[in-house]
C-alpha positions, 0 to 999 in steps of 0.5 A: 428959237435959240433956246430950243436949238440949245436944248436939242444940242444939249440933248445930242451932247448928252447922247454923245452925238454932237460935232465940235462946232455944236459943242462950241456953240454950247460953250459960247452960249453958256459963257454968256451972262444970261442963261435960261434958268432951267439950263443954269446947271450946265453953266459951271461945266461949260465954264470948266471946259473953257478954262481947261481948254486954255491951260497949257503944260509948261514943263519941259519934257526930255526927249532924249534919255541918257544911256548909262552903260554898265561896264561891269556886265561886259567884264562878267560876260568876258570872264564867262566866255573865257571860262567856256573856252578853257573848259571846251579846249580842255575837254576837246584835247582829250584823245581817247585813242585807238588800240591797234593791237587786238590782244591789248584791246581785248584785255582793256575791254575784259577789264572794263567789263570786269569792273561793270560786273563787279559793280552790278553784282554788288547791286544785285546782292541787295536784291536777295531780300526780295526772295524772302518777300516772295517766300512770305507772299506765297505763304499768304497764298496758301492761307487764302486757299485754306480760308477759301476751303473752310468758308465753302465747308462752313457755308454748306453746313449751315 
């Protein structure tokens, strides 16, 4: 009867359906000297489980880690903040001002627009090459018309 019970427990164990109490019964059975000959192959496995269950970890585990604070990053951050502050202060103090006299304001705007106009004119002077390109493209258009008419003529004569 005991052997039948062990075989049923082994089958449940192989299917992963045993409880802890049933597994303990199997460990107790296979720790004995006498085991059924057809179940001898399970004995080393359960012997390993018993030995493994008694193993203990004896090394100390540090629970608190030592925090090493790197002060050089604080200095880098401080320098960055100072430089940012100096940059912003120098840019915010630039007073663009307003001109109360309309005549002076008109003269200043005229100077600015003249400067922009000169820059624009130098940029457009390089675009004169596009005119030459347009002339060549229109010539090609005439050649295409000539080719079309000659094709019509030769097709009708054939």
